[in-house]
C-alpha positions in Angstrom: -15.0 57.7 98.0 -13.0 55.5 95.6 -11.1 57.7 93.1 -10.7 56.2 89.6 -8.4 57.6 86.9 -9.1 56.7 83.2 -6.3 57.5 80.7 -7.0 56.9 77.0 -6.2 59.0 73.9 -9.4 57.8 72.2 -12.4 59.9 73.0 -14.9 57.2 72.0 -13.3 54.7 74.3 -13.4 57.2 77.1 -17.1 57.8 76.6 -17.8 54.1 76.5 -15.9 53.4 79.8 -17.6 56.4 81.4 -21.0 55.0 80.5 -20.1 51.6 81.9 -18.8 53.2 85.1 -22.1 55.2 85.5 -24.1 52.0 85.0 -21.9 50.1 87.5 -22.3 52.8 90.1 -26.0 52.8 89.7 -26.2 49.0 90.2 -23.6 48.9 93.1 -24.7 51.4 95.6 -22.4 49.8 98.1 -19.5 51.6 96.4 -19.0 55.3 96.2 -17.1 56.0 93.0 -15.7 59.1 91.3 -14.1 58.8 87.8 -11.8 61.4 86.3 -10.7 61.1 82.7 -7.4 62.0 81.1 -6.6 62.1 77.4 -2.8 61.9 77.7 -0.2 60.3 80.2 1.3 63.7 80.8 -2.0 65.1 81.9 -2.5 62.2 84.4 1.0 62.4 85.8 0.7 66.1 86.4 -2.5 65.5 88.3 -0.9 62.7 90.4 1.6 65.2 91.8 -1.3 66.6 93.7 -2.5 63.2 94.9 -2.9 59.7 93.6 -5.9 57.5 92.7 -7.2 54.3 94.1 -7.6 52.7 90.7 -6.0 53.4 87.3 -7.5 52.3 84.0 -4.9 52.8 81.4 -4.9 52.3 77.6 -1.7 50.3 76.7 -1.2 51.9 73.2 -0.9 55.7 73.3 1.3 57.9 71.1 3.2 59.9 73.8 3.8 57.1 76.3 2.6 53.5 76.4 0.3 52.4 79.2 3.0 50.1 80.6 5.5 53.0 80.8 2.8 55.2 82.3 2.1 52.5 85.0 5.9 52.4 85.8 5.9 56.2 86.2 2.8 55.9 88.5 4.5 53.3 90.6 7.7 55.3 90.8 5.7 58.1 92.5 4.8 55.7 95.2 1.2 55.1 94.1 0.0 51.7 95.1 -3.5 51.8 93.6 -5.0 49.1 91.5 -4.2 49.1 87.8 -6.3 47.8 84.9 -5.1 47.9 81.3 -7.1 48.5 78.2 -5.6 46.8 75.1 -6.4 45.5 71.7 -4.1 42.5 72.2 -3.3 40.1 75.1 0.4 40.1 74.2 1.0 42.8 76.8 -0.2 40.6 79.6 3.3 39.6 80.9 4.4 43.3 80.9 1.4 44.0 83.1 2.9 41.9 85.9 6.1 44.1 86.1 3.9 46.9 87.5 1.8 44.6 89.6 -1.4 45.2 87.5 -4.6 43.6 88.5 -5.6 42.6 85.0 -6.6 43.9 81.6 -9.6 44.4 79.4 -9.6 43.7 75.7 -10.9 46.3 73.3 -13.7 46.7 72.3 -14.5 46.4 76.0 -17.7 44.5 76.8 -19.9 45.7 79.6 -19.8 42.3 81.4 -16.0 42.1 81.3 -15.7 45.7 82.6 -18.1 45.0 85.5 -16.3 41.8 86.5 -12.8 43.4 86.5 -14.0 46.6 88.2 -15.7 44.6 90.9 -12.7 42.5 91.6 -10.5 45.6 91.8 -12.9 47.3 94.2 -13.0 44.2 96.4 -9.2 44.2 96.6 -9.3 47.8 97.6 -12.0 47.3 100.2 -10.8 47.1 103.8 -10.6 43.6 105.2 -14.0 42.4 106.5 -14.3 41.6 110.2 -12.9 38.1 110.6 -10.8 38.2 107.4 -7.6 37.5 109.3 -5.4 34.5 110.1 -4.9 33.9 113.8 -1.6 32.2 114.6 0.2 31.3 117.8 3.8 32.7 117.9 6.5 32.7 120.6 5.2 36.1 121.8 1.6 35.1 122.0 -1.4 35.0 119.6 -1.5 37.3 116.6 -4.2 38.1 114.1 -2.9 38.8 110.6 -5.2 40.7 108.2 -5.3 38.5 105.0 -4.7 41.5 102.8 -1.4 42.1 104.6 -0.2 38.5 104.3 2.2 38.1 101.4 3.4 34.5 101.8 4.1 31.7 104.2 7.1 29.4 104.0 8.1 26.3 105.9 11.7 26.1 107.1 13.4 24.3 109.9 10.2 23.0 111.4 8.8 26.5 111.6 6.4 28.5 109.4 7.4 32.0 108.6 4.7 34.5 107.6 5.9 37.5 105.6 3.7 40.6 105.8 3.4 43.5 103.4 5.5 45.8 105.6 8.3 43.2 105.3 7.9 42.1 108.9 7.8 38.4 109.7 6.1 36.1 112.2 6.9 32.6 113.1 4.5 29.9 114.1 4.7 26.1 114.8 1.4 25.5 113.0 1.9 23.2 110.0 1.7 24.5 106.5 -1.3 22.2 105.8 -3.1 23.5 108.9 -2.6 27.0 107.7 -3.7 26.3 104.1 -6.8 24.5 105.4 -7.8 27.9 106.8 -6.8 29.9 103.7 -7.9 27.7 100.9 -11.4 29.2 100.9 -9.9 32.4 99.6 -9.0 32.2 95.9 -6.0 34.4 96.2 -4.1 31.9 98.4 -2.3 29.1 96.6 0.4 26.5 97.2 2.8 26.5 94.2 5.2 24.3 96.2 4.8 22.0 99.2 6.8 24.4 101.3 5.1 27.7 100.4 1.7 29.4 100.5 1.5 32.6 98.4 -1.0 35.4 98.2 -1.5 35.8 94.5 -2.5 39.5 95.0 1.2 40.1 95.6 2.6 37.9 92.8 4.3 39.8 90.0 5.1 37.2 87.4 5.6 33.6 86.6 8.3 31.6 84.7 8.9 27.9 84.4 11.2 27.9 87.4 9.2 30.0 89.8 6.7 32.6 90.9 7.9 36.1 91.4 7.0 37.8 94.7 8.0 41.2 96.2 11.6 41.7 97.0 12.5 39.9 93.7 11.9 36.6 95.5 11.3 33.6 93.2 9.2 30.9 94.8 10.1 27.5 93.2 7.6 25.6 91.2 8.2 21.9 90.7 8.4 21.0 87.0 5.4 18.6 87.2 3.2 21.4 88.7 4.2 24.2 86.4 1.2 23.9 84.0 -1.3 23.7 86.8 0.2 26.6 88.7 0.4 28.7 85.5 -3.3 28.0 84.9 -4.2 29.1 88.4 -2.1 32.2 88.0 -3.6 33.1 84.6 -7.2 32.3 85.7 -6.9 34.5 88.8 -5.6 37.5 87.0 -7.3 37.2 83.6 -10.5 35.3 84.0 
């Protein structure tokens, strides 16, 4: 069962998202969903103390606490669920990256947009499918790395270092191009620099000089590639 929390101070917006969620569940029987609604951030945070959710759908503009601040409070409680924002303006998009949000929906929310964003979030939440792993040869033998645990790969001193979500690292002599040939079929893997492959699901922001990754690491972006990398980044999170 995938637990979803919806927090919005507007009753009409809550009713609309509830209807969309019911329709989505009826059309996607492969997912087992349960939606719980909250009309205020305090109400949601009180509930989280008894257990978090897999997905949070948060209105950005609320009188007591903004959706961005609410997301920060959710993250501070150790909740790593997916976050989608509801907003009347895309100006909050950059703030969304600071809490590692998966995307946002512009109000009034269209059914098609809701279905697309929800499906993407659920696919990110789903366990890795059999075979969704990168097999690499290391000094200690052969390792299979689940793709959803692979944060980034960097090339350094004739070795490729794989950083995993638990902060552990692996080294392989396989070339970066060989590794990317096996990862490029997945839209979340991208090369912003000739020495790096990143998993966009872990990226937290972008500036002209780099892509922000966990651990406050900035992956450099060559000036000539910034526009194309930014387009890839924006399309992945906000298409």
